[in-house]
All heavy atoms as an XYZ file, in Angstrom:
571
protein
N     -12.614    -91.596     32.162
C     -13.224    -90.306     32.440
C     -14.747    -90.345     32.345
O     -15.400    -89.394     32.719
C     -12.689    -89.232     31.484
C     -11.285    -88.780     31.791
C     -10.210    -89.215     31.042
C     -11.037    -87.910     32.831
C      -8.927    -88.800     31.298
C      -9.748    -87.482     33.116
C      -8.692    -87.922     32.352
N     -15.318    -91.377     31.741
C     -16.761    -91.432     31.603
C     -17.287    -90.687     30.387
O     -18.474    -90.404     30.298
N     -16.397    -90.321     29.484
C     -16.777    -89.650     28.233
C     -16.060    -90.348     27.086
O     -15.066    -91.036     27.292
C     -16.405    -88.142     28.252
C     -17.186    -87.399     29.317
C     -14.915    -87.943     28.461
N     -16.533    -90.168     25.842
C     -15.822    -90.769     24.706
C     -14.409    -90.189     24.574
O     -14.141    -89.080     25.053
C     -16.675    -90.376     23.494
C     -17.971    -89.901     24.026
C     -17.745    -89.464     25.434
N     -13.502    -90.909     23.942
C     -12.113    -90.454     23.827
C     -11.956    -89.044     23.259
O     -11.086    -88.290     23.711
C     -11.464    -91.486     22.890
C     -12.286    -92.709     23.044
C     -13.692    -92.228     23.318
N     -12.810    -88.668     22.313
C     -12.668    -87.342     21.714
C     -13.082    -86.221     22.676
O     -12.824    -85.050     22.412
C     -13.469    -87.240     20.408
C     -14.962    -87.393     20.555
C     -15.463    -88.834     20.501
O     -14.652    -89.770     20.486
O     -16.690    -89.009     20.482
N     -13.690    -86.550     23.817
C     -14.107    -85.543     24.803
C     -13.149    -85.451     25.998
O     -13.358    -84.636     26.886
C     -15.515    -85.834     25.292
C     -16.555    -85.652     24.228
C     -16.743    -84.182     23.908
N     -17.383    -84.043     22.616
C     -16.988    -83.196     21.686
N     -15.990    -82.399     21.893
N     -17.608    -83.134     20.538
N     -12.115    -86.261     26.028
C     -11.150    -86.201     27.136
C     -10.504    -84.823     27.200
O     -10.318    -84.267     28.283
C     -10.089    -87.321     27.020
C      -8.964    -87.117     28.025
C     -10.741    -88.680     27.213
N     -10.215    -84.226     26.048
C      -9.614    -82.884     26.066
C     -10.601    -81.857     26.613
O     -10.185    -80.858     27.214
C      -9.077    -82.457     24.681
C     -10.173    -82.474     23.625
C      -7.890    -83.291     24.279
C      -9.763    -81.893     22.292
N     -11.904    -82.098     26.472
C     -12.891    -81.197     27.054
C     -12.908    -81.333     28.579
O     -13.066    -80.333     29.287
C     -14.286    -81.470     26.477
C     -14.421    -81.012     25.035
O     -13.517    -80.309     24.531
O     -15.442    -81.350     24.404
N     -12.747    -82.563     29.078
C     -12.643    -82.765     30.529
C     -11.444    -81.988     31.057
O     -11.540    -81.266     32.057
C     -12.509    -84.260     30.888
C     -12.187    -84.436     32.373
C     -13.768    -85.028     30.535
N     -10.316    -82.111     30.372
C      -9.117    -81.397     30.808
C      -9.284    -79.887     30.656
O      -8.731    -79.119     31.445
C      -7.899    -81.885     30.031
C      -7.509    -83.341     30.308
C      -6.385    -83.785     29.377
C      -7.111    -83.522     31.756
N     -10.046    -79.457     29.657
C     -10.315    -78.031     29.499
C     -11.086    -77.468     30.682
O     -10.831    -76.356     31.132
N     -12.017    -78.248     31.208
C     -12.800    -77.801     32.359
C     -12.064    -78.017     33.680
O     -12.009    -77.128     34.526
C     -14.147    -78.537     32.393
C     -15.152    -78.134     31.324
C     -16.309    -79.118     31.285
C     -15.660    -76.725     31.575
N     -11.512    -79.217     33.869
C     -10.912    -79.576     35.155
C      -9.457    -79.138     35.279
O      -8.959    -78.939     36.389
C     -11.005    -81.086     35.369
N      -8.771    -79.005     34.138
C      -7.348    -78.684     34.186
C      -6.532    -79.907     34.564
O      -7.060    -80.996     34.785
N      -5.234    -79.710     34.630
C      -4.310    -80.780     35.012
C      -3.076    -80.114     35.592
O      -2.241    -79.575     34.864
C      -3.949    -81.633     33.790
C      -3.087    -82.834     34.134
O      -2.628    -82.946     35.293
O      -2.861    -83.665     33.243
N      -2.965    -80.135     36.904
C      -1.867    -79.415     37.564
C      -0.494    -79.971     37.203
O       0.482    -79.227     37.145
C      -2.052    -79.425     39.082
O      -2.066    -80.753     39.567
N      -0.405    -81.268     36.908
C       0.896    -81.851     36.572
C       1.422    -81.332     35.229
O       2.627    -81.333     35.004
C       0.825    -83.380     36.553
O      -0.010    -83.826     35.511
N       0.519    -80.894     34.351
C       0.927    -80.345     33.053
C       0.707    -78.837     32.963
O       0.750    -78.263     31.877
C       0.150    -81.030     31.922
C       0.605    -82.452     31.688
O       1.805    -82.725     31.910
O      -0.214    -83.288     31.294
N       0.438    -78.194     34.105
C       0.199    -76.754     34.160
C      -0.942    -76.307     33.252
O      -0.863    -75.269     32.589
C       1.482    -75.972     33.832
C       2.518    -76.121     34.916
O       2.191    -76.158     36.093
N       3.764    -76.233     34.527
N      -2.008    -77.088     33.230
C      -3.216    -76.738     32.483
C      -4.206    -76.187     33.512
O      -4.619    -76.905     34.418
C      -3.783    -77.962     31.738
C      -2.749    -78.467     30.716
C      -5.099    -77.618     31.071
C      -3.129    -79.745     30.019
N      -4.578    -74.899     33.390
C      -5.337    -74.241     34.460
C      -6.779    -74.722     34.655
O      -7.227    -74.895     35.779
C      -5.318    -72.763     34.068
C      -5.052    -72.735     32.619
C      -4.234    -73.964     32.315
N      -7.547    -74.919     33.602
C      -8.947    -75.304     33.750
C      -9.778    -74.191     34.352
O      -9.411    -73.026     34.316
N     -10.921    -74.554     34.929
C     -11.850    -73.614     35.554
C     -11.846    -73.881     37.056
O     -12.031    -75.024     37.477
C     -13.278    -73.795     34.983
C     -14.269    -72.889     35.688
C     -13.288    -73.531     33.478
N     -11.644    -72.837     37.877
C     -11.633    -73.036     39.336
C     -12.940    -73.670     39.824
O     -14.026    -73.330     39.355
C     -11.491    -71.614     39.885
C     -10.888    -70.822     38.785
C     -11.397    -71.447     37.513
N     -12.812    -74.612     40.727
C     -13.977    -75.246     41.329
C     -14.547    -76.414     40.545
O     -15.538    -77.011     40.948
N     -13.923    -76.747     39.406
C     -14.405    -77.878     38.611
C     -13.317    -78.941     38.557
O     -12.221    -78.685     38.084
C     -14.800    -77.445     37.184
C     -15.962    -76.462     37.254
C     -15.158    -78.658     36.339
C     -16.499    -76.039     35.920
N     -13.663    -80.106     39.062
C     -12.755    -81.243     39.001
C     -13.208    -82.206     37.912
O     -14.159    -81.945     37.174
N     -12.536    -83.333     37.839
C     -12.843    -84.315     36.795
C     -14.277    -84.823     36.887
O     -14.954    -84.968     35.859
C     -11.872    -85.490     36.866
C     -10.478    -85.153     36.396
C      -9.523    -86.341     36.509
O      -9.993    -87.491     36.643
O      -8.314    -86.104     36.453
N     -14.748    -85.087     38.084
C     -16.088    -85.640     38.260
C     -17.158    -84.650     37.789
O     -18.083    -85.009     37.062
C     -16.301    -86.014     39.731
C     -17.545    -86.811     39.992
C     -17.557    -87.291     41.434
C     -18.726    -88.206     41.678
N     -18.731    -88.733     43.042
N     -17.036    -83.408     38.206
C     -18.003    -82.388     37.807
C     -17.909    -82.121     36.311
O     -18.930    -81.984     35.626
C     -17.767    -81.100     38.594
C     -18.893    -80.092     38.481
C     -18.618    -78.841     39.299
C     -19.041    -79.048     40.731
N     -18.997    -77.780     41.510
N     -16.694    -82.063     35.776
C     -16.498    -81.839     34.341
C     -17.146    -82.956     33.538
O     -17.847    -82.710     32.547
C     -15.011    -81.747     34.016
N     -16.957    -84.193     33.968
C     -17.552    -85.341     33.285
C     -19.074    -85.249     33.309
O     -19.731    -85.493     32.294
C     -17.077    -86.649     33.931
O     -15.655    -86.738     33.805
C     -17.721    -87.861     33.281
N     -19.635    -84.878     34.430
C     -21.085    -84.741     34.538
C     -21.637    -83.695     33.580
O     -22.651    -83.926     32.902
N     -20.985    -82.552     33.503
C     -21.436    -81.498     32.591
C     -21.296    -81.928     31.136
O     -22.162    -81.637     30.312
C     -20.681    -80.197     32.829
C     -21.062    -79.495     34.111
C     -20.097    -78.926     34.927
C     -22.385    -79.394     34.508
C     -20.440    -78.273     36.103
C     -22.740    -78.758     35.686
C     -21.763    -78.196     36.477
O     -22.111    -77.556     37.633
N     -20.226    -82.624     30.817
C     -20.036    -83.079     29.435
C     -21.046    -84.157     29.065
O     -21.508    -84.204     27.927
C     -18.609    -83.562     29.221
C     -17.574    -82.436     29.241
C     -16.169    -83.005     29.275
C     -17.757    -81.521     28.044
N     -21.403    -85.018     30.000
C     -22.429    -86.015     29.727
C     -23.778    -85.342     29.502
O     -24.565    -85.782     28.677
C     -22.520    -87.019     30.879
C     -21.341    -87.951     30.932
C     -21.339    -88.837     32.169
O     -22.053    -88.587     33.139
N     -20.507    -89.867     32.152
N     -24.026    -84.254     30.204
C     -25.297    -83.547     30.076
C     -25.350    -82.669     28.825
O     -26.348    -82.660     28.111
C     -25.549    -82.688     31.315
C     -26.868    -81.958     31.289
C     -27.151    -81.249     32.583
C     -28.527    -80.579     32.535
N     -28.851    -79.948     33.805
N     -24.276    -81.907     28.564
C     -24.298    -80.909     27.492
C     -23.562    -81.336     26.222
O     -23.761    -80.734     25.182
C     -23.728    -79.581     27.998
C     -24.577    -78.956     29.086
C     -24.157    -78.953     30.406
C     -25.814    -78.398     28.792
C     -24.943    -78.388     31.408
C     -26.600    -77.834     29.785
C     -26.156    -77.829     31.088
O     -26.940    -77.272     32.068
N     -22.662    -82.314     26.302
C     -22.043    -82.868     25.108
C     -20.662    -82.377     24.754
O     -19.866    -83.131     24.222
N     -20.343    -81.110     25.012
C     -19.024    -80.589     24.643
C     -18.666    -79.410     25.540
O     -19.542    -78.833     26.211
C     -19.002    -80.130     23.181
O     -19.782    -78.957     23.028
N     -17.400    -79.056     25.518
C     -16.934    -77.905     26.295
C     -17.662    -76.643     25.864
O     -18.124    -75.862     26.696
C     -15.419    -77.728     26.132
C     -14.827    -76.466     26.753
C     -14.930    -76.498     28.260
C     -13.387    -76.295     26.336
N     -17.785    -76.440     24.560
C     -18.458    -75.236     24.063
C     -19.913    -75.187     24.518
O     -20.417    -74.126     24.892
C     -18.359    -75.159     22.538
C     -16.921    -74.934     22.078
O     -16.203    -74.160     22.735
O     -16.524    -75.538     21.071
N     -20.590    -76.326     24.511
C     -21.986    -76.373     24.963
C     -22.093    -76.093     26.464
O     -23.029    -75.419     26.908
C     -22.607    -77.719     24.625
N     -21.143    -76.587     27.241
C     -21.132    -76.294     28.686
C     -20.974    -74.793     28.893
O     -21.707    -74.185     29.681
C     -20.001    -77.072     29.405
C     -19.860    -76.609     30.844
C     -20.268    -78.570     29.360
N     -20.036    -74.175     28.179
C     -19.817    -72.741     28.328
C     -21.036    -71.939     27.877
O     -21.371    -70.917     28.493
C     -18.571    -72.313     27.553
C     -17.254    -72.916     28.052
C     -16.110    -72.517     27.140
C     -16.970    -72.513     29.496
N     -21.709    -72.381     26.834
C     -22.923    -71.709     26.367
C     -24.049    -71.786     27.395
O     -24.904    -70.908     27.439
C     -23.398    -72.320     25.050
C     -22.518    -71.996     23.872
C     -22.890    -72.780     22.617
O     -23.965    -73.431     22.593
O     -22.093    -72.746     21.661
N     -24.051    -72.829     28.205
C     -25.099    -73.032     29.204
C     -24.672    -72.629     30.611
O     -25.319    -72.998     31.588
C     -25.547    -74.494     29.195
C     -26.356    -74.813     27.974
O     -27.515    -74.424     27.873
N     -25.748    -75.485     27.013
N     -23.604    -71.856     30.727
C     -23.086    -71.459     32.041
C     -24.139    -70.730     32.870
O     -24.259    -70.961     34.076
C     -21.839    -70.603     31.884
N     -24.923    -69.871     32.237
C     -25.956    -69.141     32.975
C     -27.014    -70.094     33.524
O     -27.517    -69.899     34.638
C     -26.594    -68.089     32.078
N     -27.344    -71.130     32.768
C     -28.327    -72.117     33.224
C     -27.769    -72.964     34.363
O     -28.523    -73.405     35.232
C     -28.752    -73.013     32.065
N     -26.464    -73.189     34.358
C     -25.827    -73.952     35.432
C     -25.923    -73.157     36.729
O     -26.209    -73.694     37.788
C     -24.372    -74.306     35.067
C     -24.367    -75.309     33.912
C     -23.605    -74.838     36.272
C     -23.023    -75.562     33.288
N     -25.678    -71.862     36.623
C     -25.877    -70.962     37.752
C     -24.910    -71.162     38.907
O     -23.968    -71.953     38.837
N     -25.154    -70.445     39.965
C     -24.339    -70.513     41.171
C     -22.899    -70.102     40.921
O     -22.566    -69.455     39.929
N     -22.054    -70.463     41.859
C     -20.626    -70.131     41.766
C     -19.987    -70.835     40.572
O     -19.140    -70.267     39.888
C     -19.916    -70.517     43.068
C     -18.465    -70.148     43.118
C     -18.273    -68.644     43.133
C     -16.794    -68.319     43.292
N     -16.514    -66.919     43.005
N     -20.403    -72.070     40.300
C     -19.839    -72.809     39.169
C     -20.171    -72.115     37.858
O     -19.303    -71.936     37.002
C     -20.357    -74.256     39.142
O     -19.994    -74.898     40.365
C     -19.769    -75.029     37.980
N     -21.415    -71.717     37.679
C     -21.807    -71.003     36.469
C     -21.040    -69.705     36.306
O     -20.600    -69.358     35.204
N     -20.862    -68.985     37.404
C     -20.103    -67.731     37.372
C     -18.645    -67.992     36.990
O     -18.065    -67.265     36.188
C     -20.178    -67.027     38.732
C     -19.560    -65.659     38.743
C     -20.291    -64.683     37.834
O     -21.498    -64.765     37.647
N     -19.549    -63.779     37.237
N     -18.055    -69.035     37.553
C     -16.676    -69.387     37.205
C     -16.561    -69.776     35.731
O     -15.570    -69.433     35.081
C     -16.163    -70.527     38.082
C     -15.739    -70.061     39.452
O     -15.540    -68.867     39.680
N     -15.604    -70.983     40.383
N     -17.553    -70.476     35.211
C     -17.531    -70.838     33.790
C     -17.568    -69.594     32.903
O     -16.874    -69.526     31.894
C     -18.711    -71.760     33.455
C     -18.581    -73.194     33.941
C     -19.917    -73.917     33.836
C     -17.515    -73.933     33.162
N     -18.361    -68.618     33.294
C     -18.447    -67.375     32.528
C     -17.128    -66.607     32.614
O     -16.579    -66.172     31.603
C     -19.627    -66.513     33.026
C     -20.953    -67.200     32.675
C     -19.560    -65.105     32.437
C     -22.171    -66.606     33.363
N     -16.614    -66.456     33.830
C     -15.401    -65.662     34.045
C     -14.149    -66.324     33.479
O     -13.208    -65.642     33.097
C     -15.202    -65.394     35.534
C     -16.223    -64.454     36.120
C     -16.065    -64.264     37.617
O     -15.090    -64.777     38.205
O     -16.955    -63.617     38.202
N     -14.121    -67.645     33.447
C     -12.915    -68.370     33.042
C     -13.097    -69.146     31.732
O     -12.373    -70.111     31.481
C     -12.475    -69.313     34.165
C     -12.139    -68.607     35.440
N     -10.918    -68.021     35.662
C     -12.886    -68.346     36.537
C     -10.923    -67.451     36.855
N     -12.108    -67.633     37.404
N     -14.033    -68.713     30.901
C     -14.288    -69.387     29.621
C     -13.036    -69.388     28.748
O     -12.719    -70.399     28.108
C     -15.457    -68.727     28.896
N     -12.314    -68.286     28.732
C     -11.094    -68.214     27.919
C     -10.052    -69.211     28.426
O      -9.370    -69.856     27.622
C     -10.526    -66.798     27.924
N      -9.936    -69.363     29.742
C      -9.005    -70.346     30.302
C      -9.423    -71.763     29.936
O      -8.571    -72.611     29.680
C      -8.942    -70.230     31.832
C      -7.879    -69.272     32.296
O      -7.132    -68.723     31.496
N      -7.825    -69.052     33.600
N     -10.721    -72.031     29.926
C     -11.204    -73.363     29.568
C     -10.842    -73.685     28.118
O     -10.366    -74.787     27.822
C     -12.713    -73.455     29.768
N     -11.034    -72.725     27.235
C     -10.687    -72.948     25.822
C      -9.179    -73.105     25.645
O      -8.719    -73.953     24.887
C     -11.232    -71.810     24.973
C     -12.740    -71.839     24.857
C     -13.273    -70.750     23.937
N     -14.714    -70.800     23.877
C     -15.532    -69.982     24.564
N     -15.026    -69.042     25.336
N     -16.835    -70.105     24.456
N      -8.402    -72.282     26.361
C      -6.949    -72.396     26.306
C      -6.509    -73.750     26.861
O      -5.645    -74.408     26.289
C      -6.278    -71.269     27.099
C      -4.768    -71.372     27.274
C      -4.053    -71.300     25.920
C      -4.264    -70.286     28.211
N      -7.114    -74.182     27.946
C      -6.765    -75.468     28.554
C      -7.042    -76.617     27.594
O      -6.250    -77.548     27.498
C      -7.550    -75.663     29.850
O      -7.174    -74.689     30.801
N      -8.168    -76.535     26.874
C      -8.471    -77.574     25.879
C      -7.395    -77.589     24.798
O      -6.928    -78.645     24.388
C      -9.842    -77.331     25.261
C     -10.175    -78.312     24.152
C     -11.540    -78.118     23.566
N     -11.695    -76.770     23.068
C     -12.852    -76.251     22.689
N     -13.954    -76.959     22.757
N     -12.922    -75.022     22.243
N      -6.963    -76.412     24.367
C      -5.918    -76.324     23.344
C      -4.601    -76.891     23.860
O      -3.908    -77.618     23.151
C      -5.745    -74.870     22.919
C      -4.784    -74.680     21.790
C      -4.665    -73.217     21.344
O      -5.620    -72.460     21.535
O      -3.603    -72.877     20.827
N      -4.274    -76.591     25.117
C      -3.023    -77.108     25.690
C      -3.056    -78.627     25.853
O      -2.014    -79.281     25.764
C      -2.766    -76.454     27.057
C      -2.437    -74.967     27.041
C      -2.421    -74.414     28.468
C      -1.115    -74.712     26.348
N      -4.242    -79.190     26.088
C      -4.371    -80.636     26.270
C      -4.445    -81.402     24.964
O      -4.356    -82.628     24.949
C      -5.618    -80.935     27.098
N      -4.583    -80.687     23.854
C      -4.705    -81.325     22.557
C      -3.338    -81.736     22.023
O      -2.417    -80.927     21.974
C      -5.377    -80.374     21.531
O      -6.658    -80.013     22.047
C      -5.531    -81.035     20.177
N      -3.224    -82.997     21.642
C      -1.974    -83.508     21.069
C      -2.045    -83.340     19.563
O      -2.960    -83.852     18.910
C      -1.761    -84.987     21.436
C      -1.629    -85.120     22.949
C      -0.545    -85.555     20.727
C      -1.602    -86.550     23.434
N      -1.114    -82.612     19.023
C      -1.056    -82.402     17.579
C      -0.399    -83.608     16.924
O       0.658    -84.045     17.351
C      -0.265    -81.134     17.252
C      -0.876    -79.856     17.779
C      -2.206    -79.506     17.158
O      -2.419    -79.831     15.979
O      -3.046    -78.914     17.862
N      -1.043    -84.151     15.904
C      -0.463    -85.295     15.204
C      -0.158    -84.942     13.764
O      -0.705    -84.019     13.209
C      -1.424    -86.499     15.224
O      -2.659    -86.129     14.607
C      -1.668    -86.973     16.642
């Protein structure tokens, strides 16, 4: 994914995973999610900077922040 192992769930939180019914944020795929995580460091930091990201992607991050957090929770494996 291009991120450390502990950030893979953040990639899935942003991009989702249709095979596991994880919704993610519309318009964000793995490549874009990885880029934002490399720039901002975490899912929460990406969501905090949604206004700075701007455009349709920034708007989707604002509108679907709850889905992104839920998606991260769904992608997390409890041990």
